[in-house]
DRENLUM-695707 format. One record per residue (C-alpha): residue number from 1; x, y negated, z; residue in one letter. Coordinates in steps of 0.25 Angstrom, whole numbers, padded with zeros to 4 digits. Example, Ala and Ser with C-alpha at 12.3 -4.5 7.8 and 13.67 -1.06 7.14 Angstrom:
+-----+-------+-------+-------+------+
|  nr |  east | north |    up | rest |
+-----+-------+-------+-------+------+
|   1 |  0049 |  0018 |  0031 |    A |
|   2 |  0055 |  0004 |  0029 |    S |
+-----+-------+-------+-------+------+
//
This chain:
+-----+-------+-------+-------+------+
|  nr |  east | north |    up | rest |
+-----+-------+-------+-------+------+
|   1 | -0143 |  0107 |  0005 |    M |
|   2 | -0152 |  0106 | -0007 |    E |
|   3 | -0149 |  0094 | -0016 |    I |
|   4 | -0159 |  0087 | -0026 |    G |
|   5 | -0167 |  0075 | -0031 |    L |
|   6 | -0180 |  0068 | -0029 |    I |
|   7 | -0187 |  0057 | -0037 |    T |
|   8 | -0199 |  0049 | -0037 |    F |
|   9 | -0198 |  0047 | -0052 |    A |
|  10 | -0198 |  0032 | -0051 |    D |
|  11 | -0201 |  0024 | -0064 |    M |
|  12 | -0204 |  0011 | -0070 |    Q |
|  13 | -0219 |  0009 | -0069 |    P |
|  14 | -0227 |  0009 | -0082 |    E |
|  15 | -0228 | -0004 | -0089 |    E |
|  16 | -0242 | -0002 | -0094 |    L |
|  17 | -0253 |  0003 | -0086 |    S |
|  18 | -0256 |  0018 | -0089 |    G |
|  19 | -0243 |  0020 | -0096 |    G |
|  20 | -0234 |  0031 | -0094 |    S |
|  21 | -0221 |  0028 | -0101 |    R |
|  22 | -0212 |  0027 | -0089 |    H |
|  23 | -0218 |  0039 | -0081 |    A |
|  24 | -0216 |  0047 | -0094 |    H |
|  25 | -0202 |  0044 | -0095 |    Q |
|  26 | -0199 |  0045 | -0080 |    R |
|  27 | -0205 |  0059 | -0079 |    I |
|  28 | -0196 |  0063 | -0091 |    K |
|  29 | -0184 |  0057 | -0084 |    E |
|  30 | -0188 |  0064 | -0070 |    L |
|  31 | -0188 |  0078 | -0077 |    L |
|  32 | -0174 |  0075 | -0083 |    E |
|  33 | -0170 |  0072 | -0068 |    E |
|  34 | -0176 |  0085 | -0063 |    I |
|  35 | -0170 |  0093 | -0074 |    Q |
|  36 | -0156 |  0087 | -0072 |    L |
|  37 | -0157 |  0089 | -0057 |    A |
|  38 | -0160 |  0104 | -0060 |    D |
|  39 | -0148 |  0105 | -0069 |    E |
|  40 | -0139 |  0099 | -0059 |    L |
|  41 | -0143 |  0110 | -0049 |    G |
|  42 | -0150 |  0101 | -0039 |    L |
|  43 | -0159 |  0108 | -0030 |    D |
|  44 | -0172 |  0099 | -0029 |    V |
|  45 | -0179 |  0089 | -0037 |    F |
|  46 | -0191 |  0081 | -0030 |    G |
|  47 | -0201 |  0072 | -0037 |    V |
|  48 | -0209 |  0062 | -0030 |    G |
|  49 | -0224 |  0059 | -0030 |    E |
|  50 | -0229 |  0045 | -0032 |    H |
|  51 | -0241 |  0038 | -0037 |    H |
|  52 | -0235 |  0024 | -0041 |    R |
|  53 | -0232 |  0018 | -0055 |    P |
|  54 | -0217 |  0018 | -0051 |    D |
|  55 | -0215 |  0033 | -0050 |    Y |
|  56 | -0218 |  0043 | -0061 |    A |
|  57 | -0222 |  0055 | -0053 |    V |
|  58 | -0236 |  0057 | -0046 |    S |
|  59 | -0236 |  0072 | -0047 |    S |
|  60 | -0222 |  0079 | -0044 |    P |
|  61 | -0227 |  0093 | -0046 |    A |
|  62 | -0230 |  0090 | -0061 |    V |
|  63 | -0216 |  0083 | -0064 |    V |
|  64 | -0209 |  0095 | -0056 |    L |
|  65 | -0217 |  0105 | -0064 |    A |
|  66 | -0211 |  0099 | -0077 |    A |
|  67 | -0197 |  0099 | -0070 |    A |
|  68 | -0199 |  0114 | -0067 |    A |
|  69 | -0199 |  0117 | -0081 |    T |
|  70 | -0186 |  0109 | -0083 |    L |
|  71 | -0178 |  0114 | -0071 |    T |
|  72 | -0173 |  0128 | -0066 |    K |
|  73 | -0169 |  0127 | -0052 |    K |
|  74 | -0171 |  0114 | -0045 |    I |
|  75 | -0182 |  0113 | -0035 |    R |
|  76 | -0194 |  0104 | -0038 |    L |
|  77 | -0201 |  0096 | -0027 |    A |
|  78 | -0210 |  0084 | -0025 |    S |
|  79 | -0204 |  0073 | -0018 |    A |
|  80 | -0214 |  0070 | -0012 |    V |
|  81 | -0228 |  0076 | -0014 |    T |
|  82 | -0237 |  0065 | -0008 |    V |
|  83 | -0245 |  0076 |  0000 |    L |
|  84 | -0254 |  0067 |  0007 |    S |
|  85 | -0262 |  0062 | -0005 |    S |
|  86 | -0261 |  0076 | -0013 |    D |
|  87 | -0268 |  0089 | -0011 |    D |
|  88 | -0260 |  0100 | -0005 |    P |
|  89 | -0266 |  0111 | -0013 |    V |
|  90 | -0263 |  0104 | -0026 |    R |
|  91 | -0249 |  0100 | -0021 |    V |
|  92 | -0246 |  0115 | -0018 |    Y |
|  93 | -0252 |  0120 | -0031 |    Q |
|  94 | -0244 |  0109 | -0039 |    D |
|  95 | -0231 |  0113 | -0033 |    F |
|  96 | -0234 |  0128 | -0033 |    A |
|  97 | -0236 |  0127 | -0048 |    T |
|  98 | -0223 |  0119 | -0049 |    L |
|  99 | -0216 |  0130 | -0041 |    D |
| 100 | -0221 |  0141 | -0051 |    L |
| 101 | -0216 |  0132 | -0063 |    L |
| 102 | -0203 |  0130 | -0056 |    S |
| 103 | -0201 |  0144 | -0052 |    D |
| 104 | -0201 |  0141 | -0037 |    G |
| 105 | -0195 |  0127 | -0036 |    R |
| 106 | -0206 |  0118 | -0031 |    A |
| 107 | -0206 |  0110 | -0018 |    E |
| 108 | -0215 |  0100 | -0012 |    I |
| 109 | -0211 |  0088 | -0004 |    M |
| 110 | -0223 |  0083 |  0004 |    A |
| 111 | -0224 |  0069 |  0009 |    G |
| 112 | -0233 |  0057 |  0011 |    R |
| 113 | -0226 |  0049 |  0000 |    G |
| 114 | -0219 |  0036 |  0000 |    S |
| 115 | -0231 |  0029 | -0006 |    F |
| 116 | -0246 |  0028 | -0004 |    I |
| 117 | -0252 |  0027 | -0018 |    E |
| 118 | -0257 |  0042 | -0018 |    S |
| 119 | -0266 |  0040 | -0006 |    F |
| 120 | -0276 |  0031 | -0012 |    P |
| 121 | -0274 |  0037 | -0026 |    L |
| 122 | -0279 |  0051 | -0021 |    F |
| 123 | -0289 |  0045 | -0011 |    G |
| 124 | -0282 |  0047 |  0003 |    Y |
| 125 | -0282 |  0037 |  0014 |    N |
| 126 | -0269 |  0032 |  0019 |    L |
| 127 | -0274 |  0032 |  0033 |    N |
| 128 | -0273 |  0047 |  0032 |    D |
| 129 | -0258 |  0047 |  0028 |    Y |
| 130 | -0253 |  0056 |  0038 |    N |
| 131 | -0265 |  0065 |  0040 |    D |
| 132 | -0265 |  0068 |  0025 |    L |
| 133 | -0251 |  0072 |  0024 |    F |
| 134 | -0252 |  0081 |  0037 |    K |
| 135 | -0264 |  0088 |  0032 |    E |
| 136 | -0260 |  0090 |  0017 |    K |
| 137 | -0246 |  0095 |  0021 |    L |
| 138 | -0253 |  0105 |  0030 |    E |
| 139 | -0261 |  0110 |  0019 |    L |
| 140 | -0249 |  0110 |  0009 |    L |
| 141 | -0241 |  0119 |  0018 |    L |
| 142 | -0252 |  0128 |  0021 |    K |
| 143 | -0255 |  0130 |  0006 |    I |
| 144 | -0240 |  0132 |  0003 |    N |
| 145 | -0240 |  0144 |  0013 |    E |
| 146 | -0253 |  0150 |  0010 |    N |
| 147 | -0260 |  0154 | -0003 |    E |
| 148 | -0274 |  0154 |  0003 |    V |
| 149 | -0277 |  0142 |  0012 |    V |
| 150 | -0289 |  0136 |  0020 |    S |
| 151 | -0288 |  0121 |  0023 |    W |
| 152 | -0296 |  0112 |  0032 |    N |
| 153 | -0291 |  0097 |  0032 |    G |
| 154 | -0296 |  0083 |  0033 |    K |
| 155 | -0289 |  0076 |  0020 |    H |
| 156 | -0290 |  0088 |  0011 |    R |
| 157 | -0303 |  0096 |  0008 |    P |
| 158 | -0303 |  0110 |  0015 |    S |
| 159 | -0303 |  0123 |  0009 |    F |
| 160 | -0304 |  0138 |  0014 |    Q |
| 161 | -0296 |  0150 |  0010 |    H |
| 162 | -0292 |  0145 | -0004 |    L |
| 163 | -0279 |  0149 | -0012 |    G |
| 164 | -0270 |  0138 | -0017 |    V |
| 165 | -0263 |  0142 | -0031 |    Y |
| 166 | -0254 |  0144 | -0037 |    P |
| 167 | -0244 |  0148 | -0027 |    R |
| 168 | -0230 |  0143 | -0028 |    A |
| 169 | -0219 |  0153 | -0033 |    K |
| 170 | -0211 |  0150 | -0020 |    Q |
| 171 | -0217 |  0157 | -0007 |    E |
| 172 | -0220 |  0143 | -0002 |    S |
| 173 | -0217 |  0129 | -0008 |    L |
| 174 | -0206 |  0121 | -0001 |    P |
| 175 | -0213 |  0109 |  0005 |    I |
| 176 | -0205 |  0098 |  0011 |    W |
| 177 | -0210 |  0087 |  0019 |    L |
| 178 | -0205 |  0073 |  0014 |    A |
| 179 | -0202 |  0062 |  0024 |    A |
| 180 | -0196 |  0048 |  0025 |    G |
| 181 | -0192 |  0049 |  0039 |    G |
| 182 | -0205 |  0048 |  0047 |    T |
| 183 | -0203 |  0057 |  0060 |    P |
| 184 | -0217 |  0063 |  0058 |    A |
| 185 | -0213 |  0069 |  0045 |    S |
| 186 | -0201 |  0075 |  0051 |    A |
| 187 | -0210 |  0081 |  0062 |    V |
| 188 | -0220 |  0086 |  0052 |    R |
| 189 | -0210 |  0093 |  0043 |    A |
| 190 | -0203 |  0099 |  0055 |    A |
| 191 | -0216 |  0104 |  0062 |    T |
| 192 | -0220 |  0111 |  0049 |    L |
| 193 | -0207 |  0116 |  0046 |    G |
| 194 | -0206 |  0109 |  0032 |    M |
| 195 | -0193 |  0104 |  0025 |    P |
| 196 | -0192 |  0089 |  0026 |    L |
| 197 | -0187 |  0079 |  0016 |    M |
| 198 | -0182 |  0066 |  0021 |    L |
| 199 | -0182 |  0054 |  0012 |    A |
| 200 | -0170 |  0044 |  0016 |    I |
| 201 | -0173 |  0032 |  0007 |    I |
| 202 | -0168 |  0021 |  0016 |    G |
| 203 | -0160 |  0018 |  0029 |    G |
| 204 | -0149 |  0026 |  0034 |    R |
| 205 | -0149 |  0042 |  0033 |    P |
| 206 | -0145 |  0043 |  0048 |    E |
| 207 | -0158 |  0036 |  0052 |    Q |
| 208 | -0165 |  0049 |  0047 |    F |
| 209 | -0158 |  0058 |  0057 |    V |
| 210 | -0168 |  0057 |  0068 |    P |
| 211 | -0179 |  0061 |  0058 |    F |
| 212 | -0172 |  0073 |  0053 |    V |
| 213 | -0169 |  0077 |  0068 |    N |
| 214 | -0184 |  0076 |  0071 |    L |
| 215 | -0187 |  0085 |  0060 |    Y |
| 216 | -0177 |  0096 |  0065 |    R |
| 217 | -0181 |  0094 |  0079 |    E |
| 218 | -0195 |  0095 |  0076 |    T |
| 219 | -0193 |  0108 |  0068 |    A |
| 220 | -0185 |  0114 |  0079 |    A |
| 221 | -0196 |  0111 |  0089 |    K |
| 222 | -0206 |  0117 |  0079 |    A |
| 223 | -0198 |  0130 |  0079 |    G |
| 224 | -0193 |  0128 |  0065 |    R |
| 225 | -0180 |  0135 |  0060 |    D |
| 226 | -0171 |  0123 |  0058 |    L |
| 227 | -0162 |  0131 |  0049 |    S |
| 228 | -0173 |  0132 |  0039 |    T |
| 229 | -0177 |  0117 |  0040 |    L |
| 230 | -0176 |  0109 |  0027 |    Q |
| 231 | -0172 |  0095 |  0027 |    L |
| 232 | -0171 |  0086 |  0014 |    G |
| 233 | -0166 |  0072 |  0013 |    V |
| 234 | -0168 |  0062 |  0001 |    N |
| 235 | -0162 |  0049 | -0003 |    N |
| 236 | -0162 |  0039 | -0014 |    H |
| 237 | -0150 |  0042 | -0023 |    M |
| 238 | -0143 |  0037 | -0036 |    Y |
| 239 | -0129 |  0041 | -0040 |    I |
| 240 | -0119 |  0034 | -0049 |    G |
| 241 | -0105 |  0037 | -0053 |    E |
| 242 | -0101 |  0024 | -0045 |    D |
| 243 | -0107 |  0019 | -0032 |    S |
| 244 | -0108 |  0004 | -0035 |    Q |
| 245 | -0114 |  0007 | -0049 |    K |
| 246 | -0124 |  0017 | -0043 |    A |
| 247 | -0129 |  0006 | -0034 |    G |
| 248 | -0130 | -0005 | -0044 |    D |
| 249 | -0137 |  0005 | -0054 |    D |
| 250 | -0147 |  0010 | -0044 |    F |
| 251 | -0150 | -0003 | -0036 |    Y |
| 252 | -0159 | -0010 | -0045 |    P |
| 253 | -0168 |  0002 | -0047 |    Y |
| 254 | -0168 |  0006 | -0033 |    Y |
| 255 | -0171 | -0008 | -0028 |    A |
| 256 | -0182 | -0010 | -0037 |    A |
| 257 | -0189 |  0003 | -0032 |    M |
| 258 | -0187 |  0000 | -0018 |    M |
| 259 | -0192 | -0014 | -0020 |    N |
| 260 | -0204 | -0010 | -0027 |    R |
| 261 | -0208 |  0000 | -0016 |    V |
| 262 | -0204 | -0010 | -0006 |    G |
| 263 | -0214 | -0020 | -0011 |    R |
| 264 | -0225 | -0010 | -0007 |    D |
| 265 | -0219 | -0008 |  0007 |    R |
| 266 | -0214 | -0021 |  0011 |    G |
| 267 | -0199 | -0019 |  0010 |    W |
| 268 | -0190 | -0030 |  0007 |    P |
| 269 | -0182 | -0029 | -0007 |    P |
| 270 | -0170 | -0020 | -0007 |    L |
| 271 | -0157 | -0028 | -0008 |    S |
| 272 | -0144 | -0023 | -0014 |    R |
| 273 | -0138 | -0024 | -0001 |    E |
| 274 | -0148 | -0015 |  0005 |    Q |
| 275 | -0147 | -0005 | -0006 |    F |
| 276 | -0132 | -0005 | -0005 |    D |
| 277 | -0133 | -0002 |  0010 |    Y |
| 278 | -0143 |  0009 |  0007 |    S |
| 279 | -0133 |  0016 | -0002 |    R |
| 280 | -0121 |  0014 |  0007 |    S |
| 281 | -0116 |  0025 |  0016 |    A |
| 282 | -0126 |  0021 |  0027 |    A |
| 283 | -0138 |  0021 |  0018 |    G |
| 284 | -0148 |  0031 |  0013 |    A |
| 285 | -0147 |  0027 | -0002 |    L |
| 286 | -0139 |  0037 | -0010 |    M |
| 287 | -0134 |  0028 | -0021 |    V |
| 288 | -0120 |  0028 | -0026 |    G |
| 289 | -0109 |  0037 | -0030 |    S |
| 290 | -0109 |  0052 | -0030 |    V |
| 291 | -0100 |  0052 | -0017 |    Q |
| 292 | -0109 |  0042 | -0010 |    Q |
| 293 | -0121 |  0051 | -0013 |    V |
| 294 | -0114 |  0063 | -0008 |    I |
| 295 | -0109 |  0057 |  0005 |    D |
| 296 | -0124 |  0052 |  0008 |    K |
| 297 | -0130 |  0066 |  0005 |    I |
| 298 | -0120 |  0073 |  0014 |    L |
| 299 | -0121 |  0062 |  0025 |    Y |
| 300 | -0136 |  0064 |  0025 |    E |
| 301 | -0134 |  0079 |  0026 |    H |
| 302 | -0125 |  0077 |  0038 |    E |
| 303 | -0136 |  0069 |  0044 |    L |
| 304 | -0148 |  0078 |  0042 |    F |
| 305 | -0143 |  0092 |  0038 |    G |
| 306 | -0153 |  0091 |  0026 |    N |
| 307 | -0155 |  0103 |  0017 |    T |
| 308 | -0159 |  0095 |  0005 |    R |
| 309 | -0155 |  0082 | -0001 |    F |
| 310 | -0163 |  0075 | -0012 |    L |
| 311 | -0159 |  0063 | -0019 |    A |
| 312 | -0170 |  0053 | -0024 |    Q |
| 313 | -0165 |  0051 | -0038 |    A |
| 314 | -0171 |  0041 | -0048 |    S |
| 315 | -0175 |  0031 | -0037 |    V |
| 316 | -0181 |  0018 | -0044 |    G |
| 317 | -0181 |  0017 | -0059 |    N |
| 318 | -0167 |  0021 | -0061 |    V |
| 319 | -0164 |  0024 | -0076 |    P |
| 320 | -0165 |  0039 | -0079 |    H |
| 321 | -0151 |  0039 | -0084 |    K |
| 322 | -0145 |  0034 | -0071 |    L |
| 323 | -0154 |  0044 | -0063 |    T |
| 324 | -0150 |  0056 | -0071 |    M |
| 325 | -0135 |  0052 | -0069 |    K |
| 326 | -0137 |  0050 | -0054 |    S |
| 327 | -0144 |  0064 | -0053 |    I |
| 328 | -0132 |  0070 | -0061 |    E |
| 329 | -0122 |  0064 | -0051 |    L |
| 330 | -0131 |  0069 | -0040 |    F |
| 331 | -0132 |  0083 | -0046 |    G |
| 332 | -0117 |  0085 | -0051 |    T |
| 333 | -0109 |  0077 | -0041 |    K |
| 334 | -0117 |  0075 | -0028 |    V |
| 335 | -0125 |  0088 | -0026 |    A |
| 336 | -0113 |  0097 | -0027 |    P |
| 337 | -0104 |  0090 | -0018 |    V |
| 338 | -0115 |  0088 | -0007 |    V |
| 339 | -0118 |  0103 | -0008 |    R |
| 340 | -0104 |  0107 | -0007 |    K |
| 341 | -0102 |  0098 |  0005 |    A |
| 342 | -0114 |  0103 |  0013 |    I |
| 343 | -0110 |  0118 |  0009 |    E |
| 344 | -0096 |  0115 |  0015 |    D |
| 345 | -0101 |  0109 |  0027 |    S |
| 346 | -0110 |  0121 |  0030 |    N |
| 347 | -0099 |  0131 |  0027 |    S |
+-----+-------+-------+-------+------+
//
């Protein structure tokens, strides 16, 4: 199983309109996080795309290109590319360029995004939410497999027999479909034979077993080879040397982030009791000691048989020093034990 990290590059919004002090610092810190993950031998690092004042990255490919010059082996992915409000031609070109810079380490996670700001920003109608993603995913996959493409669509101008350049170093870019548990996403990924990345950011992990089963059952009906099917899982994570201290350190930042998002979505405030339940053995939140996180990752692997696990690091405005320590513990103490346990179970 591949093991890695993702981040949305959460940051403190700028104090002055038009300023960039916080974004400048956060991106510097993000590059340090990616470099550390590479040095620790983690397999993947994913960077999210947002168009809000509380996140530092709106263009993952640009940040990942910078990271490509600082790293040697780690795979570099978007997490996610909000494909519905982007142009598939430019998405492919950006990540093909990243692939060339990184010597073949680029990946795309395509999704509809967890926020909607990009739709009006780029002139798209939310009434076309589903159709936009379906059509643009079709075009992106077509470009990925064909140098010269003809395209007729509704939401993106048509073109005939044109080449899309540069081409990636890899024969084709790995393109994952990112989902939050909607059955239609499982069906779409399975039908297309795409690897699927499932975000588990609340509830209990076992609640997602039917979703994963649907993905595999649909793939089998579509004639896909299940032995080659790739399934990823990601959870929010923060690791400390001591479980109680990890919870105490992380809770204020996590609650502030969840409550900020919750105000937009009508969620009630997150209580400490809810937080503690989420990080208990029954919940999806991986916050605590090294052993607690190991146990949760292995439990999810038993449930899903996933081929990739990505921990979402730096959730909320956690101080950089604490995030780096959490990543260090993840890379030096969690990942080796998880890999060994899975290797032993498969032998």
